[in-house]
DRENDO-1510 file (C-alpha; in Angstrom, 1 decimal, always signed):
<recs>
REC; n; res; u; v; w
REC; 1; UNK; +80.2; +24.4; +27.3 .
REC; 2; UNK; +76.8; +24.8; +25.6 .
REC; 3; UNK; +76.0; +22.3; +22.8 .
REC; 4; UNK; +74.2; +23.9; +19.9 .
REC; 5; UNK; +70.4; +23.5; +20.0 .
REC; 6; UNK; +70.3; +22.8; +16.3 .
REC; 7; UNK; +72.5; +19.8; +16.5 .
REC; 8; UNK; +71.9; +17.6; +13.5 .
REC; 9; UNK; +72.0; +14.2; +15.2 .
REC; 10; UNK; +73.2; +12.1; +18.0 .
REC; 11; UNK; +75.1; +8.9; +17.9 .
REC; 12; UNK; +75.9; +6.6; +20.8 .
REC; 13; UNK; +78.6; +4.0; +20.7 .
REC; 14; UNK; +81.9; +2.6; +22.0 .
REC; 15; UNK; +85.2; +4.2; +20.9 .
REC; 16; UNK; +87.1; +1.4; +19.1 .
REC; 17; UNK; +90.0; +3.5; +17.7 .
REC; 18; UNK; +91.8; +6.7; +18.5 .
REC; 19; UNK; +93.4; +7.9; +15.2 .
REC; 20; UNK; +94.8; +11.1; +16.8 .
REC; 21; UNK; +94.0; +13.6; +19.4 .
REC; 22; UNK; +90.9; +14.9; +17.6 .
REC; 23; UNK; +89.7; +12.0; +15.5 .
REC; 24; UNK; +88.2; +8.7; +16.8 .
REC; 25; UNK; +86.1; +5.8; +15.5 .
REC; 26; UNK; +83.1; +4.7; +17.3 .
REC; 27; UNK; +81.0; +1.5; +16.9 .
REC; 28; UNK; +77.3; +2.1; +17.3 .
REC; 29; UNK; +74.7; -0.5; +18.5 .
REC; 30; UNK; +74.1; -1.6; +14.9 .
REC; 31; UNK; +77.9; -2.4; +14.6 .
REC; 32; UNK; +78.4; +0.5; +12.2 .
REC; 33; UNK; +81.6; +2.4; +12.4 .
REC; 34; UNK; +81.6; +6.2; +12.5 .
REC; 35; UNK; +84.7; +8.4; +12.2 .
REC; 36; UNK; +84.3; +11.4; +14.4 .
REC; 37; UNK; +86.3; +14.7; +14.2 .
REC; 38; UNK; +86.1; +16.4; +17.6 .
REC; 39; UNK; +84.2; +19.7; +17.1 .
REC; 40; UNK; +85.6; +23.2; +17.6 .
REC; 41; UNK; +89.2; +22.3; +18.5 .
REC; 42; UNK; +92.3; +21.3; +16.6 .
REC; 43; UNK; +95.0; +19.1; +18.1 .
REC; 44; UNK; +98.6; +19.0; +17.0 .
REC; 45; UNK; +99.3; +17.2; +13.7 .
REC; 46; UNK; +101.0; +13.8; +13.6 .
REC; 47; UNK; +104.5; +15.2; +13.1 .
REC; 48; UNK; +104.0; +18.1; +15.5 .
REC; 49; UNK; +105.2; +18.4; +19.1 .
REC; 50; UNK; +102.6; +17.2; +21.5 .
REC; 51; UNK; +100.7; +15.1; +18.9 .
REC; 52; UNK; +101.5; +11.9; +20.6 .
REC; 53; UNK; +100.6; +13.3; +24.0 .
REC; 54; UNK; +97.3; +14.6; +22.7 .
REC; 55; UNK; +96.4; +11.2; +21.2 .
REC; 56; UNK; +97.4; +9.5; +24.5 .
REC; 57; UNK; +95.1; +12.0; +26.4 .
REC; 58; UNK; +92.2; +11.2; +24.2 .
REC; 59; UNK; +92.9; +7.5; +24.5 .
REC; 60; UNK; +93.0; +7.7; +28.3 .
REC; 61; UNK; +89.8; +9.6; +28.4 .
REC; 62; UNK; +87.5; +7.7; +26.0 .
REC; 63; UNK; +89.1; +4.6; +24.4 .
REC; 64; UNK; +86.7; +1.6; +24.7 .
REC; 65; UNK; +84.2; +3.7; +26.6 .
REC; 66; UNK; +80.6; +4.4; +25.7 .
REC; 67; UNK; +80.2; +8.0; +24.4 .
REC; 68; UNK; +77.5; +10.1; +22.9 .
REC; 69; UNK; +78.3; +12.3; +19.8 .
REC; 70; UNK; +76.3; +15.4; +19.1 .
REC; 71; UNK; +76.9; +16.1; +15.5 .
REC; 72; UNK; +77.4; +19.5; +13.9 .
REC; 73; UNK; +77.6; +18.0; +10.4 .
REC; 74; UNK; +80.3; +16.5; +8.2 .
REC; 75; UNK; +83.7; +17.7; +7.0 .
REC; 76; UNK; +85.1; +17.5; +3.5 .
REC; 77; UNK; +86.6; +14.1; +4.3 .
REC; 78; UNK; +83.2; +12.6; +5.2 .
REC; 79; UNK; +83.9; +12.5; +9.0 .
REC; 80; UNK; +81.2; +13.5; +11.4 .
REC; 81; UNK; +82.1; +16.7; +13.2 .
REC; 82; UNK; +80.8; +16.3; +16.7 .
REC; 83; UNK; +81.0; +17.0; +20.4 .
REC; 84; UNK; +81.9; +13.8; +22.3 .
REC; 85; UNK; +80.2; +13.5; +25.6 .
REC; 86; UNK; +81.3; +10.9; +28.1 .
REC; 87; UNK; +81.6; +10.0; +31.7 .
REC; 88; UNK; +79.7; +12.2; +34.1 .
REC; 89; UNK; +79.0; +15.1; +31.8 .
REC; 90; UNK; +82.4; +15.5; +30.3 .
REC; 91; UNK; +83.0; +16.9; +26.9 .
REC; 92; UNK; +86.2; +16.0; +25.0 .
REC; 93; UNK; +86.6; +19.3; +23.2 .
REC; 94; UNK; +86.6; +21.1; +26.6 .
REC; 95; UNK; +88.9; +18.5; +28.2 .
REC; 96; UNK; +91.5; +18.7; +25.5 .
REC; 97; UNK; +91.5; +22.5; +25.7 .
REC; 98; UNK; +91.5; +22.6; +29.5 .
REC; 99; UNK; +94.5; +20.3; +29.6 .
REC; 100; UNK; +96.5; +22.2; +26.9 .
REC; 101; UNK; +96.3; +19.5; +24.2 .
REC; 102; UNK; +94.4; +21.5; +21.6 .
REC; 103; UNK; +93.7; +25.0; +20.1 .
REC; 104; UNK; +90.2; +26.4; +20.0 .
REC; 105; UNK; +89.4; +26.4; +16.3 .
REC; 106; UNK; +88.1; +29.9; +16.1 .
REC; 107; UNK; +87.7; +29.7; +12.3 .
REC; 108; UNK; +84.8; +27.3; +12.9 .
REC; 109; UNK; +83.7; +28.2; +16.5 .
REC; 110; UNK; +82.8; +31.4; +18.3 .
REC; 111; UNK; +82.2; +29.5; +21.6 .
REC; 112; UNK; +83.4; +31.8; +24.4 .
REC; 113; UNK; +83.6; +29.0; +26.9 .
REC; 114; UNK; +86.0; +27.1; +24.7 .
REC; 115; UNK; +88.0; +30.2; +24.1 .
REC; 116; UNK; +88.3; +30.8; +27.8 .
REC; 117; UNK; +89.5; +27.2; +28.4 .
REC; 118; UNK; +92.3; +27.7; +25.9 .
REC; 119; UNK; +93.3; +31.0; +27.5 .
REC; 120; UNK; +93.4; +29.4; +31.0 .
REC; 121; UNK; +95.6; +26.5; +29.7 .
REC; 122; UNK; +97.9; +29.1; +28.0 .
REC; 123; UNK; +98.2; +31.1; +31.2 .
REC; 124; UNK; +98.9; +28.0; +33.2 .
REC; 125; UNK; +101.5; +26.8; +30.6 .
REC; 126; UNK; +99.7; +23.4; +30.4 .
REC; 127; UNK; +100.4; +20.8; +27.7 .
REC; 128; UNK; +101.6; +22.3; +24.5 .
REC; 129; UNK; +101.6; +25.8; +26.0 .
REC; 130; UNK; +104.8; +24.9; +27.7 .
REC; 131; UNK; +106.5; +25.6; +24.4 .
REC; 132; UNK; +107.7; +29.2; +23.8 .
REC; 133; UNK; +105.8; +29.5; +20.5 .
REC; 134; UNK; +103.6; +26.5; +19.6 .
REC; 135; UNK; +102.5; +26.4; +16.0 .
REC; 136; UNK; +98.8; +26.0; +15.4 .
REC; 137; UNK; +98.0; +22.9; +13.3 .
REC; 138; UNK; +96.4; +24.9; +10.5 .
REC; 139; UNK; +99.7; +26.9; +10.1 .
REC; 140; UNK; +101.7; +23.6; +10.3 .
REC; 141; UNK; +99.5; +22.1; +7.5 .
REC; 142; UNK; +99.8; +25.2; +5.3 .
REC; 143; UNK; +103.6; +25.2; +5.7 .
REC; 144; UNK; +103.8; +21.4; +4.9 .
REC; 145; UNK; +101.6; +21.9; +1.8 .
REC; 146; UNK; +103.8; +24.6; +0.5 .
REC; 147; UNK; +106.8; +22.3; +0.3 .
</recs>
Protein backbone atom coordinates (compact mmCIF):
# COMPACT_ATOMS: atom_id res chain seq x y z
CA UNK A 1 0.00 0.00 0.00
CA UNK A 2 1.27 3.47 -0.80
CA UNK A 3 1.20 6.01 1.99
CA UNK A 4 0.13 9.49 0.88
CA UNK A 5 3.04 11.81 0.13
CA UNK A 6 1.27 14.68 1.84
CA UNK A 7 1.07 12.96 5.20
CA UNK A 8 0.68 15.57 7.92
CA UNK A 9 3.02 14.13 10.50
CA UNK A 10 4.68 11.06 11.94
CA UNK A 11 4.51 9.79 15.49
CA UNK A 12 6.62 7.00 16.90
CA UNK A 13 5.76 5.20 20.08
CA UNK A 14 4.68 2.04 21.87
CA UNK A 15 1.12 0.74 21.72
CA UNK A 16 -0.12 0.79 25.32
CA UNK A 17 -3.82 0.11 24.74
CA UNK A 18 -5.98 -1.50 22.08
CA UNK A 19 -9.47 -0.03 22.38
CA UNK A 20 -10.93 -2.03 19.50
CA UNK A 21 -9.86 -3.40 16.14
CA UNK A 22 -9.24 0.01 14.61
CA UNK A 23 -8.43 2.27 17.58
CA UNK A 24 -5.28 2.16 19.70
CA UNK A 25 -3.38 4.36 22.12
CA UNK A 26 0.34 4.90 21.74
CA UNK A 27 2.82 6.45 24.14
CA UNK A 28 5.50 8.56 22.45
CA UNK A 29 9.06 9.20 23.66
CA UNK A 30 7.85 12.25 25.62
CA UNK A 31 5.36 10.01 27.46
CA UNK A 32 2.43 11.68 25.72
CA UNK A 33 -0.53 9.47 24.80
CA UNK A 34 -2.05 9.62 21.32
CA UNK A 35 -5.31 7.92 20.36
CA UNK A 36 -4.99 6.58 16.83
CA UNK A 37 -7.87 5.64 14.52
CA UNK A 38 -6.49 3.27 11.87
CA UNK A 39 -6.74 4.93 8.46
CA UNK A 40 -8.90 3.85 5.52
CA UNK A 41 -10.54 0.83 7.15
CA UNK A 42 -13.44 0.15 9.51
CA UNK A 43 -13.56 -2.82 11.88
CA UNK A 44 -16.76 -4.28 13.32
CA UNK A 45 -18.37 -2.26 16.11
CA UNK A 46 -18.22 -3.41 19.74
CA UNK A 47 -21.54 -5.29 19.61
CA UNK A 48 -21.07 -6.68 16.08
CA UNK A 49 -19.95 -10.17 15.17
CA UNK A 50 -16.16 -10.38 14.78
CA UNK A 51 -15.48 -7.23 16.85
CA UNK A 52 -13.73 -9.25 19.56
CA UNK A 53 -11.72 -11.17 16.96
CA UNK A 54 -10.68 -7.95 15.19
CA UNK A 55 -9.55 -6.45 18.51
CA UNK A 56 -7.61 -9.62 19.34
CA UNK A 57 -5.94 -9.54 15.91
CA UNK A 58 -4.85 -5.93 16.42
CA UNK A 59 -3.59 -6.77 19.92
CA UNK A 60 -1.61 -9.74 18.64
CA UNK A 61 -0.07 -7.63 15.89
CA UNK A 62 0.94 -4.45 17.72
CA UNK A 63 0.20 -4.42 21.46
CA UNK A 64 3.25 -3.22 23.40
CA UNK A 65 5.24 -2.95 20.18
CA UNK A 66 7.00 0.08 18.76
CA UNK A 67 5.08 1.54 15.82
CA UNK A 68 5.21 4.51 13.52
CA UNK A 69 2.02 6.39 12.72
CA UNK A 70 1.75 8.36 9.50
CA UNK A 71 -1.08 10.78 10.13
CA UNK A 72 -3.76 11.82 7.65
CA UNK A 73 -5.31 14.28 10.10
CA UNK A 74 -7.87 14.12 12.89
CA UNK A 75 -11.42 12.86 13.09
CA UNK A 76 -14.34 14.65 14.73
CA UNK A 77 -13.52 12.96 18.05
CA UNK A 78 -9.98 14.36 18.11
CA UNK A 79 -8.33 11.04 17.31
CA UNK A 80 -5.39 10.97 14.92
CA UNK A 81 -6.29 9.13 11.73
CA UNK A 82 -3.20 7.32 10.63
CA UNK A 83 -1.49 4.42 8.98
CA UNK A 84 0.24 2.28 11.59
CA UNK A 85 3.52 0.83 10.38
CA UNK A 86 5.21 -1.92 12.39
CA UNK A 87 7.48 -4.91 12.23
CA UNK A 88 9.30 -5.42 8.99
CA UNK A 89 7.29 -3.03 6.79
CA UNK A 90 3.81 -4.14 7.84
CA UNK A 91 0.82 -1.80 7.73
CA UNK A 92 -2.09 -2.46 10.11
CA UNK A 93 -4.77 -1.23 7.65
CA UNK A 94 -3.54 -3.74 5.06
CA UNK A 95 -3.17 -6.58 7.56
CA UNK A 96 -6.69 -6.14 8.96
CA UNK A 97 -8.14 -6.17 5.44
CA UNK A 98 -5.98 -9.07 4.24
CA UNK A 99 -7.12 -11.22 7.16
CA UNK A 100 -10.81 -10.34 6.86
CA UNK A 101 -11.21 -8.25 10.01
CA UNK A 102 -12.16 -4.93 8.41
CA UNK A 103 -13.91 -3.24 5.53
CA UNK A 104 -12.08 -0.87 3.21
CA UNK A 105 -13.65 2.49 4.14
CA UNK A 106 -14.34 3.64 0.57
CA UNK A 107 -16.11 6.77 1.76
CA UNK A 108 -12.72 8.10 2.91
CA UNK A 109 -10.28 6.13 0.77
CA UNK A 110 -9.87 5.45 -2.92
CA UNK A 111 -6.78 3.25 -2.40
CA UNK A 112 -6.98 0.47 -5.00
CA UNK A 113 -4.52 -1.74 -3.12
CA UNK A 114 -6.69 -1.70 0.01
CA UNK A 115 -9.81 -2.38 -2.07
CA UNK A 116 -8.05 -5.38 -3.64
CA UNK A 117 -7.06 -6.75 -0.21
CA UNK A 118 -10.69 -6.62 0.91
CA UNK A 119 -11.83 -8.38 -2.26
CA UNK A 120 -9.25 -11.16 -1.78
CA UNK A 121 -10.41 -11.70 1.82
CA UNK A 122 -14.04 -11.76 0.66
CA UNK A 123 -13.28 -14.33 -2.04
CA UNK A 124 -11.32 -16.43 0.42
CA UNK A 125 -14.11 -16.15 3.03
CA UNK A 126 -11.59 -15.03 5.62
CA UNK A 127 -12.57 -13.60 9.00
CA UNK A 128 -15.89 -11.77 8.95
CA UNK A 129 -16.42 -12.77 5.31
CA UNK A 130 -17.36 -16.24 6.57
CA UNK A 131 -20.78 -14.77 7.41
CA UNK A 132 -23.38 -14.93 4.65
CA UNK A 133 -24.12 -11.21 4.81
CA UNK A 134 -21.85 -9.22 7.14
CA UNK A 135 -23.14 -5.74 7.96
CA UNK A 136 -20.67 -2.88 7.43
CA UNK A 137 -20.01 -0.94 10.66
CA UNK A 138 -21.35 2.33 9.19
CA UNK A 139 -24.70 0.62 8.50
CA UNK A 140 -24.64 -0.98 11.97
CA UNK A 141 -24.07 2.45 13.57
CA UNK A 142 -26.80 4.07 11.47
CA UNK A 143 -29.30 1.35 12.45
CA UNK A 144 -28.34 1.66 16.14
CA UNK A 145 -28.73 5.45 16.03
CA UNK A 146 -32.25 5.18 14.55
CA UNK A 147 -33.49 3.27 17.60
